[in-house]
N, C-alpha and C positions, 0 to 999 in steps of 0.2 A: 761520452765526451760532451754531448749536447747539454746535459744537465749541469756539468761542471762549469761550462762556459756561461750558461744562463745564470747560475749562482754568482759567478764572478762579475758578470755584467750588472746584476742587481747590487752587489756589494760595492761596486765602483760608481755606478750611475746614480743610485739613490742618495748617498751622502752629498755628492757634488750638486745634484739637482736641488735637494732640500735646503742645504746650507747656502747655496747660491741664491735661492729665492728668499731665504730669511734675511739676507743682506738688504734686500729691497722692501720686503713686506713686514719684517720684524714680528714674526708670529711665534718664535721660539724664545724662551728665556734661558740663556746660557750664562753660567757664572764666569766671571773674568778670572782666568788662570793667573797664578803668580809666575811670571816669566823673568828671566835675567834681564838686566838693564839694556843690553845691546839688542835683545830680541824685542823688547818693548819699543825701543827707538825705531827699529826697522819697521815694525807693525804700524807705528804712528806715522811714519813717513808714507807708507803705502796708503794709509787712510786720508791723510791731508792732501796728497797730490791728485787724488781722483783715479789713480792707477788701479786701485782695488775694484772700482766699478767695472772696469773692462775685464778684469780677471773673473769677477762674479758673473758677468754676462757669458763669458766663455764656459764657466762651470755649469750654468743653467742650460745652455744650448748643448754642450757636449754631454752632460748628464742625461738630458732628455733623449738625445740620439742613441746613446748607449742603452738606456732603459727600453726604448721603443723597439730596438732590434733593427731599425731601419738606418742605414748609413752609419753603422757601427764603426767602420774604419775612420770615417770623418770625425765622429765623436771622439775617438781615441787620439786623433791628431790634435784636437782642441784641448783635451783633458790631460794628455801625457805631460806636457811642459809644466802645467799647474801642479800635478801630482809630484813630479820630480822636485819642483821648487819647495813644495810643502815638506817633502822628505829632507831636503837639504837644510831648510829652516829648522826642522826638528833636530837634526844631527849636529849642525854647526852652531846655531844660535841658542837653542834650548839646551843642548848638551846631552840629549838622550833620544833614542829612536822612539817615535810615536806613531800615530795613525797615518801620517804621511808616508812612512816607510812601507806600511802594509798596502796603502792605496797604490803607491808606485809599483810595488811587486805585483799586485793584481793587474795593473795596467800593462806591465811587461808580459805577464801571462796572456792577456787578451791579445796583445800584438802578436805573440807567438801563435795563438789559436787562429787568428785571422791572417797568418803570415803570407798566404797566397795573394792577399790584397795589397801587401806591402813589398812584394818581390821587386818591383821597379825601384824602390828606394835604395835597395842594396846592390844595384847594378854597378859593376866596376867601370865599364866604359859605356855610359848611356849615349844613345844616338838622339840627335835633335829631330823632333817631328816624328 
């Protein structure tokens, strides 16, 4: 199980870390995909408002935590909403499942693998303090 979790951590952490860093450092040359008009509008709004900068910081920090193996549950807390939003973007705006669906599935697997660290989140009647 250790090796499966390690591979999943690399498959989740590496893309988020590298693509998040590329947003700031521009070291990758990626072709512009042809997307439907509503997907292009949504992506344009994210870029012009500055919202994407916050998302990319979360990707870099969360990806680094997941890759390092230190504070993996915290990295998953930072990355999971981003992965789910990428999956929803792929499904609803692009119209076909893409890399986001795979990343979200891997994140769900990692949450399951680290489930003992998330047990408190699923408490039915949590106590204060």
